[in-house]
C-alpha positions as a printed NumPy array, in Angstrom:
array([[-42.9  ,   9.705,  -1.344],
       [-42.419,   6.116,  -2.758],
       [-38.978,   6.98 ,  -4.06 ],
       [-37.835,   8.992,  -0.989],
       [-35.272,   6.563,   0.576],
       [-34.308,   9.152,   3.261],
       [-38.018,   9.11 ,   4.437],
       [-38.207,   5.421,   4.217],
       [-34.994,   4.927,   6.242],
       [-36.351,   7.258,   8.974],
       [-39.103,   4.671,   9.575],
       [-36.475,   1.907,   9.731],
       [-34.892,   3.816,  12.54 ],
       [-38.166,   3.969,  14.416],
       [-38.745,   0.204,  14.057],
       [-35.241,  -0.682,  15.114],
       [-35.55 ,   1.562,  18.191],
       [-38.794,   0.003,  19.097],
       [-37.307,  -3.525,  18.749],
       [-34.325,  -2.682,  20.963],
       [-36.524,  -1.239,  23.48 ],
       [-38.487,  -4.594,  23.568],
       [-35.241,  -6.213,  24.47 ],
       [-34.716,  -3.707,  27.313],
       [-38.198,  -4.547,  28.632],
       [-37.654,  -8.36 ,  28.668],
       [-38.238,  -9.594,  32.34 ],
       [-35.872, -11.575,  34.43 ],
       [-32.643, -10.427,  32.68 ],
       [-29.98 ,  -8.566,  34.511],
       [-28.91 ,  -5.113,  33.184],
       [-25.605,  -6.638,  32.077],
       [-27.291,  -9.292,  29.894],
       [-29.671,  -6.776,  28.381],
       [-26.752,  -4.43 ,  27.636],
       [-25.02 ,  -7.234,  25.889],
       [-28.126,  -8.199,  23.794],
       [-28.805,  -4.646,  22.881],
       [-25.2  ,  -4.03 ,  21.778],
       [-25.299,  -7.207,  19.642],
       [-28.603,  -6.365,  17.843],
       [-27.696,  -2.811,  17.494],
       [-24.96 ,  -4.208,  15.218],
       [-27.034,  -6.888,  13.721],
       [-30.01 ,  -4.986,  12.478],
       [-28.389,  -2.308,  10.49 ],
       [-26.043,  -4.758,   8.947],
       [-28.585,  -7.31 ,   7.757],
       [-31.92 ,  -5.213,   7.209],
       [-31.156,  -1.997,   5.272],
       [-28.474,  -1.619,   2.682],
       [-29.926,  -3.153,  -0.355],
       [-32.011,  -1.382,  -3.098],
       [-34.972,  -1.525,  -0.809],
       [-37.247,  -1.988,  -3.787],
       [-39.455,  -4.622,  -2.103],
       [-40.214,  -2.196,   0.695],
       [-40.663,   0.808,  -1.447],
       [-42.994,  -0.957,  -3.549],
       [-45.53 ,  -1.209,  -0.694],
       [-45.62 ,   2.54 ,  -0.497],
       [-45.856,   2.94 ,  -4.286],
       [-48.727,   0.443,  -4.256],
       [-50.76 ,   2.253,  -1.588],
       [-50.154,   5.569,  -3.388],
       [-51.446,   4.151,  -6.685],
       [-54.553,   2.684,  -4.927],
       [-55.106,   6.025,  -3.408],
       [-55.292,   7.548,  -6.818],
       [-51.698,   8.835,  -6.656],
       [-52.537,  11.447,  -4.03 ],
       [-50.059,  12.301,  -1.315],
       [-50.328,   9.939,   1.66 ],
       [-51.123,  11.365,   5.027],
       [-48.376,  11.062,   7.583],
       [-50.186,   8.072,   9.264],
       [-50.647,   6.326,   5.808],
       [-47.092,   6.762,   4.945],
       [-45.836,   5.406,   8.329],
       [-48.116,   2.349,   8.185],
       [-47.227,   1.601,   4.391],
       [-43.419,   2.234,   5.132],
       [-43.65 ,  -0.093,   8.181],
       [-45.251,  -2.954,   6.112],
       [-42.504,  -2.201,   3.45 ],
       [-39.786,  -2.521,   6.122],
       [-41.228,  -5.798,   7.223],
       [-40.876,  -7.169,   3.624],
       [-37.175,  -6.11 ,   3.97 ],
       [-36.938,  -7.829,   7.327],
       [-38.272, -10.936,   5.623],
       [-35.677, -10.466,   2.892],
       [-32.923, -10.122,   5.674],
       [-34.086, -13.383,   7.314],
       [-34.025, -15.265,   4.067],
       [-30.551, -13.924,   3.127],
       [-28.845, -14.58 ,   6.352],
       [-30.006, -18.154,   6.294],
       [-29.404, -18.492,   2.522],
       [-25.811, -17.32 ,   2.744],
       [-25.091, -19.914,   5.444],
       [-26.658, -22.656,   3.349],
       [-24.699, -21.586,   0.161],
       [-21.487, -20.967,   1.936],
       [-21.461, -17.296,   0.374],
       [-18.616, -15.093,   1.073],
       [-20.066, -11.578,   0.373],
       [-23.461,  -9.921,   0.466],
       [-24.103,  -6.336,  -0.691],
       [-20.381,  -5.766,  -1.037],
       [-19.129,  -6.873,   2.213],
       [-18.735, -10.125,   4.205],
       [-21.912, -12.025,   4.898],
       [-23.218, -11.584,   8.403],
       [-22.078, -15.163,   9.446],
       [-18.631, -14.278,   8.255],
       [-18.272, -11.617,  10.935],
       [-15.767, -12.882,  13.488],
       [-18.059, -12.095,  16.447],
       [-21.007, -13.728,  14.852],
       [-20.208, -17.128,  13.3  ],
       [-22.619, -19.548,  11.782],
       [-23.862, -20.504,  15.282],
       [-25.268, -16.933,  16.067],
       [-26.233, -16.341,  12.565],
       [-28.777, -19.229,  12.495],
       [-30.454, -17.831,  15.607],
       [-30.259, -14.359,  14.164],
       [-32.236, -15.414,  11.18 ],
       [-34.942, -16.89 ,  13.468],
       [-34.988, -13.599,  15.475],
       [-35.189, -11.448,  12.272],
       [-38.299, -13.518,  11.294],
       [-39.856, -13.111,  14.694],
       [-39.319,  -9.35 ,  14.663],
       [-41.761,  -9.291,  11.701],
       [-44.589, -10.438,  13.837],
       [-43.494,  -8.499,  16.933],
       [-43.757,  -5.278,  14.805],
       [-47.037,  -6.208,  13.063],
       [-48.784,  -6.836,  16.331],
       [-47.566,  -3.618,  17.869],
       [-48.246,  -1.501,  14.886],
       [-51.569,  -3.056,  13.643],
       [-53.356,  -5.244,  16.099],
       [-56.527,  -3.557,  17.217],
       [-55.836,  -0.555,  14.924],
       [-56.304,  -1.868,  11.355],
       [-59.056,  -4.192,  10.316],
       [-56.784,  -5.996,   7.816],
       [-54.32 ,  -7.083,  10.575],
       [-55.245, -10.685,  10.153],
       [-54.804, -10.501,   6.363],
       [-51.234,  -8.962,   6.921],
       [-50.399, -12.022,   9.123],
       [-51.655, -14.513,   6.577],
       [-49.785, -12.857,   3.744],
       [-46.577, -13.062,   5.68 ],
       [-47.064, -16.613,   6.837],
       [-48.17 , -17.846,   3.364],
       [-45.22 , -16.153,   1.576],
       [-42.604, -17.472,   4.143],
       [-43.895, -20.986,   3.641],
       [-43.959, -20.712,  -0.108],
       [-40.508, -19.228,  -0.183],
       [-39.154, -21.928,   2.17 ],
       [-40.584, -24.543,  -0.263],
       [-38.798, -22.866,  -3.105],
       [-35.586, -22.846,  -0.963],
       [-35.836, -26.546,  -0.554],
       [-36.281, -27.212,  -4.251],
       [-33.162, -24.984,  -4.854],
       [-31.01 , -26.462,  -2.164],
       [-31.806, -30.042,  -3.481],
       [-31.16 , -29.5  ,  -7.166],
       [-28.459, -32.062,  -6.297],
       [-29.717, -34.115,  -3.318],
       [-27.974, -35.19 ,  -0.229],
       [-27.089, -38.822,   0.611],
       [-25.396, -40.087,   3.72 ],
       [-24.632, -36.742,   4.911],
       [-23.152, -35.229,   1.775],
       [-24.026, -34.239,  -1.701],
       [-24.976, -37.196,  -4.007],
       [-23.146, -37.551,  -7.256],
       [-24.109, -34.812,  -9.767],
       [-27.302, -35.754, -11.703],
       [-27.662, -33.438, -14.588],
       [-31.037, -35.001, -15.517],
       [-32.466, -32.982, -12.536],
       [-31.642, -29.791, -14.138],
       [-34.735, -29.04 , -16.101],
       [-36.71 , -25.875, -16.856],
       [-39.698, -27.477, -15.355],
       [-37.923, -27.722, -12.025],
       [-36.309, -24.432, -12.411],
       [-39.674, -22.621, -12.921],
       [-41.17 , -24.346,  -9.86 ],
       [-38.136, -23.253,  -7.879],
       [-38.483, -19.708,  -9.067],
       [-42.199, -19.31 ,  -8.578],
       [-41.792, -20.363,  -4.898],
       [-38.388, -19.011,  -3.98 ],
       [-38.509, -15.505,  -5.689],
       [-41.877, -14.474,  -7.145],
       [-44.014, -14.501,  -4.017],
       [-41.653, -12.606,  -1.469],
       [-39.939, -10.424,  -4.115],
       [-42.865,  -9.216,  -5.997],
       [-46.293, -10.575,  -4.89 ],
       [-46.101,  -9.932,  -1.159],
       [-45.493,  -6.068,  -1.534],
       [-48.322,  -5.781,  -4.044],
       [-50.759,  -7.838,  -1.87 ],
       [-49.863,  -5.866,   1.187],
       [-50.703,  -2.582,  -0.578],
       [-54.088,  -4.166,  -1.561],
       [-54.808,  -5.297,   1.973],
       [-53.878,  -1.994,   3.563],
       [-56.191,  -0.207,   1.136],
       [-59.029,  -2.47 ,   2.294],
       [-59.396,  -5.02 ,  -0.388],
       [-60.452,  -8.307,   1.103],
       [-58.831, -11.295,  -0.725],
       [-62.167, -13.266,  -0.61 ],
       [-64.27 , -10.638,  -2.057],
       [-65.227, -10.701,  -5.73 ],
       [-63.306,  -7.567,  -6.547],
       [-60.423,  -8.612,  -4.219],
       [-60.094, -12.118,  -5.899],
       [-59.8  , -10.32 ,  -9.227],
       [-57.171,  -7.914,  -8.015],
       [-55.167, -10.245,  -5.931],
       [-55.267, -12.879,  -8.843],
       [-54.154, -10.449, -11.458],
       [-51.254,  -9.257,  -9.231],
       [-50.074, -12.861,  -8.584],
       [-50.214, -13.605, -12.349],
       [-47.96 , -10.461, -13.253],
       [-45.594, -11.1  , -10.235],
       [-45.025, -14.638, -11.053],
       [-43.817, -13.699, -14.603],
       [-41.806, -10.653, -13.043],
       [-40.287, -13.061, -10.538],
       [-39.222, -15.563, -13.297],
       [-37.721, -12.775, -15.314],
       [-35.862, -11.305, -12.21 ],
       [-34.512, -14.751, -11.22 ],
       [-33.08 , -15.674, -14.701],
       [-31.549, -12.114, -14.745],
       [-30.004, -13.015, -11.223],
       [-28.58 , -16.255, -12.623],
       [-26.932, -14.415, -15.566],
       [-25.52 , -11.759, -13.374],
       [-24.261, -14.335, -10.887],
       [-22.07 , -15.859, -13.66 ],
       [-21.009, -12.911, -15.578],
       [-21.371,  -9.717, -13.574],
       [-18.11 ,  -8.45 , -11.794],
       [-18.476,  -8.969,  -8.024],
       [-17.59 ,  -5.44 ,  -7.423],
       [-20.685,  -4.336,  -9.334],
       [-22.923,  -7.208,  -8.21 ],
       [-22.093,  -6.676,  -4.582],
       [-21.356, -10.445,  -4.058],
       [-19.363, -13.247,  -5.315],
       [-21.619, -15.636,  -7.425],
       [-21.411, -19.244,  -6.423],
       [-24.139, -20.966,  -8.499],
       [-21.767, -23.108, -10.451],
       [-19.804, -24.301,  -7.378],
       [-23.091, -24.916,  -5.449],
       [-24.491, -27.11 ,  -8.286],
       [-27.636, -24.816,  -8.454],
       [-30.5  , -25.538, -10.959],
       [-29.946, -22.263, -12.661],
       [-31.319, -21.026, -15.945],
       [-27.935, -21.07 , -17.503],
       [-27.12 , -24.834, -16.728],
       [-30.752, -25.741, -17.878],
       [-30.485, -23.991, -21.101],
       [-26.833, -25.291, -21.574],
       [-28.134, -28.802, -21.264],
       [-30.577, -28.263, -24.035],
       [-27.858, -27.074, -26.373],
       [-24.727, -29.042, -25.683],
       [-23.215, -31.896, -27.689],
       [-21.682, -34.825, -25.845],
       [-18.278, -33.372, -25.64 ],
       [-19.607, -30.051, -24.269],
       [-21.756, -31.999, -21.853],
       [-18.68 , -33.682, -20.326],
       [-17.453, -30.223, -19.308],
       [-20.484, -29.891, -17.094],
       [-20.029, -33.486, -15.812],
       [-16.548, -32.943, -14.997],
       [-16.759, -29.533, -13.465],
       [-20.322, -28.459, -12.415],
       [-20.766, -28.452,  -8.689],
       [-17.098, -28.419,  -7.779],
       [-15.301, -25.689,  -5.724],
       [-12.486, -25.468,  -8.207],
       [-11.746, -22.029,  -9.801],
       [-10.285, -23.591, -13.062],
       [-13.467, -25.733, -13.426],
       [-15.745, -22.8  , -12.754],
       [-14.017, -20.85 , -15.56 ],
       [-14.327, -23.704, -17.901],
       [-18.225, -23.823, -17.282],
       [-18.436, -20.14 , -17.863],
       [-16.365, -20.502, -21.063],
       [-18.947, -23.212, -22.237],
       [-21.781, -20.77 , -21.407],
       [-20.042, -18.153, -23.654],
       [-19.489, -20.708, -26.345],
       [-23.207, -21.656, -26.345],
       [-24.022, -17.829, -26.451],
       [-26.181, -17.902, -23.419],
       [-25.806, -14.194, -22.662],
       [-27.181, -13.386, -26.101],
       [-30.026, -15.888, -25.656],
       [-30.757, -14.162, -22.334],
       [-30.892, -10.818, -24.006],
       [-33.48 , -12.179, -26.504],
       [-35.391, -13.642, -23.573],
       [-35.263, -10.225, -21.735],
       [-36.928,  -8.443, -24.697],
       [-39.488, -11.208, -24.903],
       [-40.451, -10.973, -21.212],
       [-40.521,  -7.093, -21.395],
       [-43.117,  -7.369, -24.227],
       [-45.085, -10.202, -22.394],
       [-45.165,  -8.07 , -19.061],
       [-46.208,  -4.923, -20.763],
       [-49.13 ,  -6.926, -22.355],
       [-50.219,  -8.426, -19.029],
       [-49.825,  -5.068, -17.243],
       [-52.057,  -3.359, -19.934],
       [-54.923,  -5.711, -18.854],
       [-54.871,  -4.714, -15.19 ],
       [-57.819,  -2.783, -13.796],
       [-58.302,  -0.258, -12.116],
       [-55.852,   1.655, -14.159],
       [-54.166,   3.329, -11.291],
       [-53.036,  -0.062,  -9.983],
       [-51.429,  -0.746, -13.306],
       [-48.879,   1.987, -12.514],
       [-47.425,  -0.209,  -9.587],
       [-46.448,  -2.99 , -12.147],
       [-44.925,  -0.539, -14.573],
       [-42.828,   0.777, -11.75 ],
       [-41.68 ,  -2.68 , -10.946],
       [-40.887,  -3.736, -14.419],
       [-38.96 ,  -0.501, -14.807],
       [-36.79 ,  -1.456, -11.721],
       [-35.647,  -4.71 , -13.097],
       [-35.469,  -4.186, -16.947],
       [-31.899,  -4.039, -17.971],
       [-30.718,  -3.977, -14.348],
       [-26.887,  -4.666, -13.797],
       [-26.951,  -5.695, -10.179]])
């Protein structure tokens, strides 16, 4: 069931329908206004929430299956696990709508970013990101309050993960800080692997990996403060932080080198002066002449300069270095996963590693 995307999408439809019904039930609005709102969000939700690989959401179902000793889930268990999974996808949608605005991105998942839609614009999209986040809590309350003893834990996991991810986003956005309303001059000394790892841990690892695993543990009744729970959540966090770093470094390499038609978006890390793994590694390897290429062209929206930076990355053989890193990470992850108890929970992390090892998009 954890790989059945059709069944998973059917739960999305139920959540979407429920949320649109909530708009219909809002007091004090005319039928015309309600109709306009429902028409708008009937377009917004399917455009922004489904459409990706759905790995984060499916991981919740896989985690519950593993913790239930891989037996088939009851229809109620499946609906609950899939709902929690979709709420992770809703969180992803909230982050991506906002992130695309912040980065000035052009495409997402092979089509124009939501804010690029002519009937949306940046003004609406900022508000839509906030509404997407709120819908997580509307749905959690409706589905689990008074019905599942771990409802408060679900809330805490979403609140904590959102906060940590937003801290990571701040670190990412301010790789080159702002001053007097605009970007300060490029300061390559800020692009260090120490800064990078802090950014990745908070921006990627918690919401892309740990949240799904922790929600599965919580749904199956593991209290985070119990002796057994502390061990399980702690081991999950340790593995997920490593997986998150691996995933983000992979993302950085794909941003620079994968064709947009394969990746589903146009990479802009160089133009946006991001503290990416590639620039951090380049700065460890360059001579003074090569460093000048970064000084002259990194963080500038000029296609010729972007290509010169990519040529430098190739000259430094960063793709080859990444391939070595990937094999090292695969081995390290395998060793960490081998130490996870109970053994049935171990299967979840093997599943996650399999999803990202050698991925192309």
